[in-house]
Biopython code that builds the backbone (N, CA, C, O; Angstrom):
import numpy as np
from Bio.PDB.StructureBuilder import StructureBuilder

atoms = [
    (1, "MET", "N", (0.653, -1.364, 0.202)),
    (1, "MET", "CA", (0.060, 0.041, -0.101)),
    (1, "MET", "C", (0.991, 1.274, 0.073)),
    (1, "MET", "O", (1.908, 1.295, 0.894)),
    (2, "PRO", "N", (0.714, 2.200, -0.681)),
    (2, "PRO", "CA", (1.535, 3.368, -0.840)),
    (2, "PRO", "C", (1.243, 4.193, 0.052)),
    (2, "PRO", "O", (0.096, 4.109, 0.491)),
    (3, "PRO", "N", (2.237, 5.362, 0.682)),
    (3, "PRO", "CA", (2.059, 5.904, 2.062)),
    (3, "PRO", "C", (1.338, 6.703, 1.541)),
    (3, "PRO", "O", (1.334, 7.062, 0.364)),
    (4, "ALA", "N", (0.538, 7.101, 2.580)),
    (4, "ALA", "CA", (-0.383, 8.741, 2.114)),
    (4, "ALA", "C", (0.209, 10.363, 1.902)),
    (4, "ALA", "O", (1.275, 10.738, 2.390)),
    (5, "ASN", "N", (-0.293, 10.847, 1.445)),
    (5, "ASN", "CA", (0.203, 12.057, 0.988)),
    (5, "ASN", "C", (-0.053, 12.990, 1.847)),
    (5, "ASN", "O", (-1.150, 13.397, 2.229)),
    (6, "ARG", "N", (1.284, 13.412, 2.224)),
    (6, "ARG", "CA", (1.528, 14.000, 3.049)),
    (6, "ARG", "C", (0.346, 15.664, 2.896)),
    (6, "ARG", "O", (-0.064, 15.973, 1.777)),
    (7, "HIS", "N", (-0.006, 16.462, 4.045)),
    (7, "HIS", "CA", (0.007, 18.010, 3.396)),
    (7, "HIS", "C", (0.524, 18.858, 4.442)),
    (7, "HIS", "O", (0.512, 18.404, 5.586)),
    (8, "PHE", "N", (1.048, 20.201, 4.203)),
    (8, "PHE", "CA", (1.687, 20.759, 4.762)),
    (8, "PHE", "C", (1.181, 22.208, 5.297)),
    (8, "PHE", "O", (1.079, 23.101, 4.456)),
    (9, "LEU", "N", (0.944, 22.414, 6.295)),
    (9, "LEU", "CA", (-0.354, 22.823, 7.419)),
    (9, "LEU", "C", (0.972, 23.981, 8.341)),
    (9, "LEU", "O", (1.525, 23.664, 9.395)),
    (10, "PRO", "N", (1.149, 24.977, 7.760)),
    (10, "PRO", "CA", (2.115, 25.736, 9.225)),
    (10, "PRO", "C", (1.338, 26.314, 10.071)),
    (10, "PRO", "O", (0.163, 26.671, 9.986)),
    (11, "GLY", "N", (2.372, 26.394, 11.190)),
    (11, "GLY", "CA", (1.800, 26.535, 12.291)),
    (11, "GLY", "C", (1.527, 25.276, 13.244)),
    (11, "GLY", "O", (1.749, 25.385, 14.450)),
    (12, "TYR", "N", (1.060, 24.124, 12.717)),
    (12, "TYR", "CA", (0.552, 22.937, 13.442)),
    (12, "TYR", "C", (1.356, 23.107, 14.034)),
    (12, "TYR", "O", (2.213, 23.990, 14.039)),
    (13, "VAL", "N", (1.040, 21.610, 15.082)),
    (13, "VAL", "CA", (2.335, 20.625, 15.876)),
    (13, "VAL", "C", (1.624, 19.541, 15.429)),
    (13, "VAL", "O", (0.444, 19.295, 15.181)),
    (14, "TRP", "N", (3.444, 18.532, 15.372)),
    (14, "TRP", "CA", (3.332, 17.220, 15.078)),
    (14, "TRP", "C", (4.085, 16.416, 16.022)),
    (14, "TRP", "O", (5.218, 16.696, 16.416)),
    (15, "HIS", "N", (3.353, 15.333, 16.389)),
    (15, "HIS", "CA", (4.020, 14.250, 16.597)),
    (15, "HIS", "C", (4.198, 13.427, 15.880)),
    (15, "HIS", "O", (3.409, 12.874, 15.114)),
    (16, "ILE", "N", (5.763, 13.180, 16.140)),
    (16, "ILE", "CA", (5.875, 12.144, 15.465)),
    (16, "ILE", "C", (7.186, 11.196, 16.334)),
    (16, "ILE", "O", (8.079, 11.404, 17.156)),
    (17, "THR", "N", (6.394, 9.639, 15.235)),
    (17, "THR", "CA", (8.011, 8.852, 15.783)),
    (17, "THR", "C", (8.242, 8.304, 14.866)),
    (17, "THR", "O", (7.543, 7.927, 13.926)),
    (18, "HIS", "N", (9.304, 8.223, 15.099)),
    (18, "HIS", "CA", (11.167, 8.400, 14.273)),
    (18, "HIS", "C", (11.285, 6.536, 14.521)),
    (18, "HIS", "O", (11.043, 6.518, 15.728)),
    (19, "ARG", "N", (11.448, 5.391, 14.224)),
    (19, "ARG", "CA", (11.730, 3.666, 14.875)),
    (19, "ARG", "C", (12.634, 3.935, 14.392)),
    (19, "ARG", "O", (12.835, 5.032, 13.872)),
    (20, "CYS", "N", (13.556, 2.846, 14.440)),
    (20, "CYS", "CA", (15.051, 2.507, 14.253)),
    (20, "CYS", "C", (14.669, 1.438, 13.349)),
    (20, "CYS", "O", (13.615, 0.805, 13.417)),
    (21, "HIS", "N", (15.501, 1.294, 12.583)),
    (21, "HIS", "CA", (15.783, -0.273, 11.637)),
    (21, "HIS", "C", (14.919, -1.177, 11.634)),
    (21, "HIS", "O", (15.453, -1.811, 12.544)),
    (22, "GLN", "N", (13.868, -1.894, 11.340)),
    (22, "GLN", "CA", (13.408, -3.239, 11.664)),
    (22, "GLN", "C", (12.924, -3.187, 12.865)),
    (22, "GLN", "O", (12.827, -4.312, 13.356)),
    (23, "LYS", "N", (12.466, -2.062, 13.768)),
    (23, "LYS", "CA", (11.893, -2.147, 15.159)),
    (23, "LYS", "C", (13.283, -2.614, 15.827)),
    (23, "LYS", "O", (12.922, -2.977, 16.946)),
    (24, "LYS", "N", (14.780, -2.817, 15.742)),
    (24, "LYS", "CA", (15.671, -3.167, 16.319)),
    (24, "LYS", "C", (15.954, -1.999, 17.920)),
    (24, "LYS", "O", (15.375, -0.970, 18.267)),
    (25, "PHE", "N", (16.758, -2.556, 18.363)),
    (25, "PHE", "CA", (16.671, -1.794, 19.656)),
    (25, "PHE", "C", (18.783, -1.270, 19.271)),
    (25, "PHE", "O", (19.798, -1.873, 19.622)),
    (26, "LEU", "N", (18.644, -0.117, 18.553)),
    (26, "LEU", "CA", (19.705, 0.159, 18.390)),
    (26, "LEU", "C", (20.464, 1.415, 19.103)),
    (26, "LEU", "O", (21.678, 1.480, 19.299)),
    (27, "LEU", "N", (19.521, 2.369, 19.438)),
    (27, "LEU", "CA", (20.004, 3.338, 20.691)),
    (27, "LEU", "C", (20.185, 2.711, 22.068)),
    (27, "LEU", "O", (19.919, 3.489, 22.984)),
    (28, "LYS", "N", (20.564, 1.520, 22.424)),
    (28, "LYS", "CA", (21.026, 1.481, 23.951)),
    (28, "LYS", "C", (21.875, 2.160, 24.564)),
    (28, "LYS", "O", (21.922, 1.978, 25.780)),
    (29, "SER", "N", (22.377, 2.690, 24.239)),
    (29, "SER", "CA", (23.888, 3.539, 24.954)),
    (29, "SER", "C", (23.511, 4.950, 25.178)),
    (29, "SER", "O", (22.797, 5.581, 24.400)),
    (30, "ALA", "N", (23.843, 5.262, 25.897)),
    (30, "ALA", "CA", (23.936, 6.454, 25.587)),
    (30, "ALA", "C", (24.559, 7.259, 24.982)),
    (30, "ALA", "O", (24.324, 8.467, 25.011)),
    (31, "ARG", "N", (25.634, 6.609, 24.208)),
    (31, "ARG", "CA", (26.203, 7.504, 23.555)),
    (31, "ARG", "C", (25.791, 8.035, 22.343)),
    (31, "ARG", "O", (26.046, 9.151, 21.890)),
    (32, "GLU", "N", (24.724, 6.585, 21.551)),
    (32, "GLU", "CA", (24.219, 6.533, 20.419)),
    (32, "GLU", "C", (23.079, 7.463, 20.267)),
    (32, "GLU", "O", (22.716, 8.129, 19.297)),
    (33, "ARG", "N", (22.430, 7.301, 21.904)),
    (33, "ARG", "CA", (21.216, 8.694, 22.101)),
    (33, "ARG", "C", (21.839, 10.283, 21.656)),
    (33, "ARG", "O", (21.381, 11.102, 20.859)),
    (34, "ARG", "N", (23.269, 10.342, 22.666)),
    (34, "ARG", "CA", (23.049, 11.758, 22.196)),
    (34, "ARG", "C", (23.984, 12.298, 20.860)),
    (34, "ARG", "O", (24.235, 13.380, 20.329)),
    (35, "ARG", "N", (24.186, 11.475, 20.744)),
    (35, "ARG", "CA", (24.391, 11.531, 18.905)),
    (35, "ARG", "C", (23.418, 12.238, 18.188)),
    (35, "ARG", "O", (23.548, 13.275, 17.538)),
    (36, "TYR", "N", (22.137, 11.345, 18.446)),
    (36, "TYR", "CA", (20.405, 11.577, 17.781)),
    (36, "TYR", "C", (20.610, 12.686, 18.235)),
    (36, "TYR", "O", (21.082, 13.591, 17.547)),
    (37, "LEU", "N", (20.306, 12.810, 19.423)),
    (37, "LEU", "CA", (20.159, 14.719, 19.646)),
    (37, "LEU", "C", (20.907, 15.216, 19.394)),
    (37, "LEU", "O", (20.647, 16.391, 19.136)),
    (38, "TYR", "N", (22.227, 14.838, 19.271)),
    (38, "TYR", "CA", (22.960, 16.693, 18.376)),
    (38, "TYR", "C", (22.731, 16.221, 17.105)),
    (38, "TYR", "O", (23.894, 16.265, 16.704)),
    (39, "TRP", "N", (22.063, 15.779, 16.121)),
    (39, "TRP", "CA", (21.926, 15.901, 15.115)),
    (39, "TRP", "C", (20.006, 16.703, 14.965)),
    (39, "TRP", "O", (19.482, 17.495, 14.183)),
    (40, "VAL", "N", (19.594, 16.033, 16.023)),
    (40, "VAL", "CA", (18.063, 16.860, 15.998)),
    (40, "VAL", "C", (18.548, 18.270, 16.515)),
    (40, "VAL", "O", (18.000, 19.034, 15.722)),
    (41, "PHE", "N", (19.242, 19.011, 17.368)),
    (41, "PHE", "CA", (19.709, 19.942, 17.193)),
    (41, "PHE", "C", (20.409, 21.249, 16.420)),
    (41, "PHE", "O", (20.573, 22.463, 16.296)),
    (42, "GLU", "N", (20.637, 20.032, 16.065)),
    (42, "GLU", "CA", (21.962, 20.660, 14.654)),
    (42, "GLU", "C", (20.779, 21.021, 13.950)),
    (42, "GLU", "O", (20.593, 22.226, 13.784)),
    (43, "ALA", "N", (19.786, 20.066, 13.418)),
    (43, "ALA", "CA", (18.683, 20.348, 12.634)),
    (43, "ALA", "C", (17.964, 21.638, 13.239)),
    (43, "ALA", "O", (17.636, 22.437, 12.362)),
    (44, "LYS", "N", (17.664, 21.998, 14.470)),
    (44, "LYS", "CA", (17.738, 22.928, 14.602)),
    (44, "LYS", "C", (18.310, 24.078, 14.465)),
    (44, "LYS", "O", (17.616, 24.906, 13.875)),
    (45, "LYS", "N", (19.283, 24.405, 14.788)),
    (45, "LYS", "CA", (19.845, 25.409, 14.209)),
    (45, "LYS", "C", (20.148, 25.817, 12.937)),
    (45, "LYS", "O", (20.240, 27.010, 12.648)),
    (46, "ARG", "N", (20.348, 24.722, 11.969)),
    (46, "ARG", "CA", (20.234, 24.686, 10.409)),
    (46, "ARG", "C", (19.116, 24.825, 9.914)),
    (46, "ARG", "O", (19.148, 25.834, 9.210)),
    (47, "LEU", "N", (18.346, 24.459, 9.899)),
    (47, "LEU", "CA", (16.932, 24.839, 9.113)),
    (47, "LEU", "C", (16.056, 25.333, 9.850)),
    (47, "LEU", "O", (14.949, 25.542, 9.355)),
    (48, "GLY", "N", (16.287, 25.633, 11.135)),
    (48, "GLY", "CA", (15.234, 26.125, 11.500)),
    (48, "GLY", "C", (13.653, 25.223, 12.535)),
    (48, "GLY", "O", (12.568, 25.652, 12.929)),
    (49, "LEU", "N", (14.432, 23.695, 12.622)),
    (49, "LEU", "CA", (13.176, 22.849, 13.401)),
    (49, "LEU", "C", (12.465, 23.367, 14.645)),
    (49, "LEU", "O", (13.131, 23.193, 15.665)),
    (50, "SER", "N", (11.801, 23.699, 14.748)),
    (50, "SER", "CA", (11.028, 23.757, 15.895)),
    (50, "SER", "C", (10.912, 23.120, 17.547)),
    (50, "SER", "O", (9.965, 23.505, 18.233)),
    (51, "VAL", "N", (11.333, 22.709, 17.790)),
    (51, "VAL", "CA", (11.757, 21.726, 18.468)),
    (51, "VAL", "C", (10.713, 21.853, 20.185)),
    (51, "VAL", "O", (11.216, 22.579, 21.042)),
    (52, "LEU", "N", (9.190, 21.052, 20.579)),
    (52, "LEU", "CA", (8.580, 21.407, 21.896)),
    (52, "LEU", "C", (8.898, 20.051, 23.028)),
    (52, "LEU", "O", (8.558, 19.890, 24.200)),
    (53, "ASP", "N", (9.630, 19.272, 22.165)),
    (53, "ASP", "CA", (9.431, 17.947, 23.309)),
    (53, "ASP", "C", (9.984, 17.120, 22.486)),
    (53, "ASP", "O", (9.751, 17.214, 21.281)),
    (54, "TYR", "N", (11.039, 15.903, 23.129)),
    (54, "TYR", "CA", (11.610, 15.279, 22.394)),
    (54, "TYR", "C", (11.127, 13.801, 23.795)),
    (54, "TYR", "O", (10.861, 13.924, 24.991)),
    (55, "ARG", "N", (11.210, 12.412, 22.813)),
    (55, "ARG", "CA", (11.886, 11.438, 24.167)),
    (55, "ARG", "C", (12.734, 10.457, 23.139)),
    (55, "ARG", "O", (12.338, 10.209, 22.000)),
    (56, "VAL", "N", (13.753, 10.023, 23.611)),
    (56, "VAL", "CA", (14.380, 8.975, 22.805)),
    (56, "VAL", "C", (14.844, 7.862, 23.995)),
    (56, "VAL", "O", (15.473, 7.976, 25.047)),
    (57, "THR", "N", (14.061, 6.466, 23.122)),
    (57, "THR", "CA", (14.260, 5.646, 23.357)),
    (57, "THR", "C", (15.046, 4.433, 22.762)),
    (57, "THR", "O", (15.780, 4.607, 21.790)),
    (58, "SER", "N", (14.899, 3.229, 23.330)),
    (58, "SER", "CA", (16.154, 2.374, 22.924)),
    (58, "SER", "C", (15.886, 1.762, 21.591)),
    (58, "SER", "O", (16.835, 1.091, 21.183)),
    (59, "ASN", "N", (14.670, 1.822, 20.666)),
    (59, "ASN", "CA", (14.421, 1.697, 19.487)),
    (59, "ASN", "C", (13.647, 2.978, 18.372)),
    (59, "ASN", "O", (13.623, 3.099, 17.147)),
    (60, "HIS", "N", (12.974, 3.935, 19.717)),
    (60, "HIS", "CA", (12.574, 4.461, 18.021)),
    (60, "HIS", "C", (12.724, 5.346, 19.525)),
    (60, "HIS", "O", (13.119, 5.016, 20.644)),
    (61, "ILE", "N", (12.187, 6.659, 18.928)),
    (61, "ILE", "CA", (12.176, 8.341, 19.031)),
    (61, "ILE", "C", (10.844, 9.370, 18.960)),
    (61, "ILE", "O", (10.643, 9.901, 17.868)),
    (62, "ARG", "N", (10.072, 9.629, 19.892)),
    (62, "ARG", "CA", (9.254, 10.651, 19.671)),
    (62, "ARG", "C", (9.613, 12.292, 19.534)),
    (62, "ARG", "O", (10.274, 12.736, 20.473)),
    (63, "LEU", "N", (9.325, 13.047, 18.684)),
    (63, "LEU", "CA", (9.246, 14.308, 18.266)),
    (63, "LEU", "C", (7.988, 15.513, 18.951)),
    (63, "LEU", "O", (7.004, 14.781, 19.061)),
    (64, "LEU", "N", (7.716, 16.392, 19.257)),
    (64, "LEU", "CA", (6.795, 17.634, 19.477)),
    (64, "LEU", "C", (7.518, 18.638, 18.645)),
    (64, "LEU", "O", (8.594, 19.121, 18.998)),
    (65, "VAL", "N", (6.894, 18.954, 17.502)),
    (65, "VAL", "CA", (7.536, 19.379, 16.465)),
    (65, "VAL", "C", (6.670, 21.042, 15.692)),
    (65, "VAL", "O", (5.607, 20.819, 15.112)),
    (66, "LYS", "N", (6.942, 21.888, 15.712)),
    (66, "LYS", "CA", (5.929, 22.810, 14.944)),
    (66, "LYS", "C", (6.286, 23.438, 13.868)),
    (66, "LYS", "O", (7.117, 24.330, 14.035)),
    (67, "ASP", "N", (6.000, 23.291, 13.060)),
    (67, "ASP", "CA", (5.828, 23.195, 11.420)),
    (67, "ASP", "C", (6.154, 25.109, 11.196)),
    (67, "ASP", "O", (5.270, 25.942, 11.394)),
    (68, "MET", "N", (7.393, 25.418, 10.819)),
    (68, "MET", "CA", (7.387, 26.523, 10.948)),
    (68, "MET", "C", (7.491, 27.167, 8.886)),
    (68, "MET", "O", (7.253, 28.126, 8.151)),
    (69, "GLY", "N", (7.957, 25.925, 8.900)),
    (69, "GLY", "CA", (7.599, 26.702, 7.116)),
    (69, "GLY", "C", (7.817, 25.024, 6.257)),
    (69, "GLY", "O", (8.195, 23.905, 6.606)),
    (70, "VAL", "N", (7.309, 25.694, 4.939)),
    (70, "VAL", "CA", (7.754, 25.011, 3.704)),
    (70, "VAL", "C", (8.662, 23.875, 4.151)),
    (70, "VAL", "O", (9.449, 24.233, 5.027)),
    (71, "ASN", "N", (8.792, 22.223, 3.674)),
    (71, "ASN", "CA", (9.843, 20.870, 3.856)),
    (71, "ASN", "C", (10.761, 21.222, 5.233)),
    (71, "ASN", "O", (11.792, 20.644, 5.577)),
    (72, "VAL", "N", (10.060, 22.372, 5.936)),
    (72, "VAL", "CA", (11.468, 21.774, 7.253)),
    (72, "VAL", "C", (11.795, 20.955, 8.432)),
    (72, "VAL", "O", (12.708, 20.734, 9.228)),
    (73, "ILE", "N", (9.866, 20.412, 7.969)),
    (73, "ILE", "CA", (9.915, 19.037, 9.113)),
    (73, "ILE", "C", (10.854, 17.705, 8.889)),
    (73, "ILE", "O", (11.488, 17.057, 9.722)),
    (74, "ALA", "N", (10.677, 17.470, 7.017)),
    (74, "ALA", "CA", (10.827, 17.112, 6.207)),
    (74, "ALA", "C", (12.173, 16.974, 6.065)),
    (74, "ALA", "O", (12.700, 16.032, 6.657)),
    (75, "GLU", "N", (13.160, 18.049, 5.104)),
    (75, "GLU", "CA", (14.652, 17.830, 5.388)),
    (75, "GLU", "C", (15.368, 17.729, 6.822)),
    (75, "GLU", "O", (16.522, 17.363, 7.048)),
    (76, "SER", "N", (14.342, 18.166, 7.770)),
    (76, "SER", "CA", (15.009, 17.759, 9.336)),
    (76, "SER", "C", (15.064, 16.429, 9.766)),
    (76, "SER", "O", (15.768, 16.010, 10.685)),
    (77, "MET", "N", (14.110, 15.622, 8.898)),
    (77, "MET", "CA", (14.377, 14.418, 9.454)),
    (77, "MET", "C", (15.137, 13.636, 8.669)),
    (77, "MET", "O", (15.577, 12.559, 9.071)),
    (78, "GLN", "N", (15.403, 14.201, 7.243)),
    (78, "GLN", "CA", (16.145, 13.513, 6.224)),
    (78, "GLN", "C", (17.693, 13.678, 6.493)),
    (78, "GLN", "O", (18.577, 13.134, 5.830)),
    (79, "LEU", "N", (17.928, 14.748, 7.875)),
    (79, "LEU", "CA", (19.359, 15.338, 8.005)),
    (79, "LEU", "C", (19.444, 14.325, 9.112)),
    (79, "LEU", "O", (20.516, 13.751, 9.299)),
    (80, "ILE", "N", (18.504, 14.088, 9.785)),
    (80, "ILE", "CA", (18.949, 13.914, 11.598)),
    (80, "ILE", "C", (18.847, 11.919, 10.899)),
    (80, "ILE", "O", (19.644, 11.070, 11.299)),
    (81, "GLY", "N", (18.113, 11.717, 10.229)),
    (81, "GLY", "CA", (18.018, 10.077, 9.834)),
    (81, "GLY", "C", (19.232, 9.755, 8.878)),
    (81, "GLY", "O", (19.693, 8.641, 8.629)),
    (82, "SER", "N", (19.617, 10.895, 8.431)),
    (82, "SER", "CA", (20.912, 10.277, 7.344)),
    (82, "SER", "C", (22.478, 10.130, 7.916)),
    (82, "SER", "O", (23.370, 9.351, 7.577)),
    (83, "ARG", "N", (22.445, 11.458, 9.173)),
    (83, "ARG", "CA", (23.373, 11.386, 9.514)),
    (83, "ARG", "C", (23.888, 10.577, 10.562)),
    (83, "ARG", "O", (25.071, 10.358, 10.821)),
    (84, "THR", "N", (22.526, 10.015, 11.334)),
    (84, "THR", "CA", (22.633, 9.358, 12.432)),
    (84, "THR", "C", (23.397, 7.710, 11.951)),
    (84, "THR", "O", (24.364, 7.169, 12.487)),
    (85, "VAL", "N", (22.352, 7.083, 10.471)),
    (85, "VAL", "CA", (22.793, 6.184, 9.993)),
    (85, "VAL", "C", (24.206, 6.227, 10.125)),
    (85, "VAL", "O", (24.846, 5.446, 10.830)),
    (86, "GLN", "N", (24.907, 7.564, 9.130)),
    (86, "GLN", "CA", (25.995, 7.016, 8.802)),
    (86, "GLN", "C", (27.035, 7.273, 9.772)),
    (86, "GLN", "O", (28.182, 7.279, 9.326)),
    (87, "GLU", "N", (26.886, 7.471, 10.909)),
    (87, "GLU", "CA", (27.825, 7.819, 12.070)),
    (87, "GLU", "C", (27.651, 5.971, 13.055)),
    (87, "GLU", "O", (28.550, 5.344, 13.616)),
    (88, "TYR", "N", (26.268, 5.627, 12.918)),
    (88, "TYR", "CA", (25.973, 4.290, 13.298)),
    (88, "TYR", "C", (26.829, 3.638, 12.759)),
    (88, "TYR", "O", (27.685, 3.116, 13.474)),
    (89, "THR", "N", (26.870, 3.461, 11.331)),
    (89, "THR", "CA", (27.323, 2.289, 10.585)),
    (89, "THR", "C", (28.898, 2.499, 10.277)),
    (89, "THR", "O", (29.664, 1.536, 10.254)),
    (90, "GLY", "N", (29.330, 3.838, 10.039)),
    (90, "GLY", "CA", (30.738, 4.065, 10.591)),
    (90, "GLY", "C", (30.978, 3.460, 11.148)),
    (90, "GLY", "O", (31.599, 2.494, 10.703)),
    (91, "GLU", "N", (30.635, 3.553, 12.772)),
    (91, "GLU", "CA", (31.331, 3.158, 13.884)),
    (91, "GLU", "C", (31.300, 1.509, 14.181)),
    (91, "GLU", "O", (32.259, 0.853, 14.584)),
    (92, "ALA", "N", (29.711, 0.910, 13.827)),
    (92, "ALA", "CA", (29.840, -0.148, 13.830)),
    (92, "ALA", "C", (30.992, -1.077, 12.838)),
    (92, "ALA", "O", (31.735, -1.968, 13.249)),
    (93, "TYR", "N", (30.871, -0.550, 11.401)),
    (93, "TYR", "CA", (31.886, -0.996, 10.869)),
    (93, "TYR", "C", (33.729, -1.032, 11.163)),
    (93, "TYR", "O", (34.369, -2.047, 10.889)),
    (94, "ARG", "N", (34.355, 0.137, 11.707)),
    (94, "ARG", "CA", (35.080, 0.475, 12.544)),
    (94, "ARG", "C", (35.456, -0.798, 13.351)),
    (94, "ARG", "O", (36.354, -1.558, 12.989)),
    (95, "ALA", "N", (34.531, -1.018, 14.733)),
    (95, "ALA", "CA", (34.420, -1.848, 15.201)),
    (95, "ALA", "C", (34.451, -2.876, 14.578)),
    (95, "ALA", "O", (35.603, -3.294, 14.694)),
    (96, "ALA", "N", (33.796, -3.644, 13.894)),
    (96, "ALA", "CA", (34.075, -4.999, 12.899)),
    (96, "ALA", "C", (35.515, -4.900, 12.912)),
    (96, "ALA", "O", (36.046, -5.447, 13.879)),
    (97, "ARG", "N", (36.253, -4.356, 12.108)),
    (97, "ARG", "CA", (37.641, -4.141, 11.557)),
    (97, "ARG", "C", (38.380, -4.482, 12.187)),
    (97, "ARG", "O", (38.992, -5.546, 12.100)),
    (98, "ARG", "N", (38.537, -3.325, 13.276)),
    (98, "ARG", "CA", (39.231, -3.537, 14.938)),
    (98, "ARG", "C", (39.356, -5.028, 15.426)),
    (98, "ARG", "O", (40.451, -5.587, 15.358)),
    (99, "LYS", "N", (38.098, -5.766, 15.984)),
    (99, "LYS", "CA", (37.575, -6.856, 16.024)),
    (99, "LYS", "C", (38.399, -7.819, 14.826)),
    (99, "LYS", "O", (39.558, -7.971, 15.213)),
    (100, "ARG", "N", (38.223, -8.337, 13.834)),
    (100, "ARG", "CA", (39.375, -9.012, 12.622)),
    (100, "ARG", "C", (40.312, -8.789, 12.390)),
    (100, "ARG", "O", (41.013, -9.677, 11.904)),
    (101, "SER", "N", (40.889, -7.374, 12.625)),
    (101, "SER", "CA", (42.240, -7.748, 12.612)),
    (101, "SER", "C", (43.010, -8.039, 14.282)),
    (101, "SER", "O", (44.005, -8.764, 14.260)),
    (102, "LEU", "N", (42.637, -7.585, 15.428)),
    (102, "LEU", "CA", (42.705, -8.009, 16.501)),
    (102, "LEU", "C", (42.652, -9.762, 16.323)),
    (102, "LEU", "O", (43.555, -10.335, 16.933)),
    (103, "HIS", "N", (41.769, -10.583, 15.618)),
    (103, "HIS", "CA", (41.623, -11.926, 15.474)),
    (103, "HIS", "C", (42.472, -12.426, 14.480)),
    (103, "HIS", "O", (42.117, -13.570, 14.196)),
    (104, "THR", "N", (43.571, -12.011, 13.741)),
    (104, "THR", "CA", (43.856, -11.618, 12.440)),
    (104, "THR", "C", (45.226, -12.164, 13.090)),
    (104, "THR", "O", (46.062, -13.007, 12.764)),
    (105, "GLU", "N", (45.056, -11.306, 14.128)),
    (105, "GLU", "CA", (47.183, -11.044, 14.372)),
    (105, "GLU", "C", (47.050, -11.998, 15.712)),
    (105, "GLU", "O", (48.108, -12.596, 15.904)),
    (106, "PHE", "N", (46.047, -12.299, 16.680)),
    (106, "PHE", "CA", (45.950, -13.596, 17.083)),
    (106, "PHE", "C", (46.599, -14.828, 16.963)),
    (106, "PHE", "O", (47.200, -15.410, 17.866)),
    (107, "TYR", "N", (46.327, -15.523, 14.809)),
    (107, "TYR", "CA", (46.273, -16.323, 14.970)),
    (107, "TYR", "C", (47.620, -16.428, 14.147)),
    (107, "TYR", "O", (48.270, -17.448, 13.914)),
    (108, "ARG", "N", (47.889, -15.081, 13.750)),
    (108, "ARG", "CA", (49.473, -15.186, 12.858)),
    (108, "ARG", "C", (50.874, -15.145, 14.006)),
    (108, "ARG", "O", (52.070, -15.110, 13.716)),
    (109, "ARG", "N", (50.306, -15.160, 15.211)),
    (109, "ARG", "CA", (51.342, -15.347, 16.205)),
    (109, "ARG", "C", (51.667, -16.784, 16.357)),
    (109, "ARG", "O", (52.806, -17.230, 16.225)),
    (110, "LYS", "N", (50.761, -17.393, 16.601)),
    (110, "LYS", "CA", (50.994, -19.222, 16.792)),
    (110, "LYS", "C", (51.920, -19.512, 15.481)),
    (110, "LYS", "O", (52.305, -20.656, 15.239)),
]
sb = StructureBuilder()
sb.init_structure("model")
sb.init_model(0)
sb.init_chain("A")
sb.init_seg("    ")
for serial, (resi, resn, name, xyz) in enumerate(atoms, 1):
    if name == "N":
        sb.init_residue(resn, " ", resi, " ")
    sb.init_atom(name, np.array(xyz, "f"), 0.0, 1.0, " ", f" {name:<3s}", serial, name[0])
structure = sb.get_structure()
């Protein structure tokens, strides 16, 4: 089923729920939650997103925002989501690479 059309209604307050990929618990650590919030407030600074309230849990985020202009919410959510994923996958890739290199070093020594 295709997604519903979105309507622009300036000045309205919106409750947005942003879920993690496949409803996984990807925001378990405080560091990951802080990085997500960093990008929320970066969107506020860059794009003028008006954040009234927020709640970050381990598998989803709830935002209460006021629509201040055309595409502000959409562009903000794109910025927040893409930058958070870039940081998360980059860190996961580096951690797996470190683990692989430690594993390789262990077997090279024998």
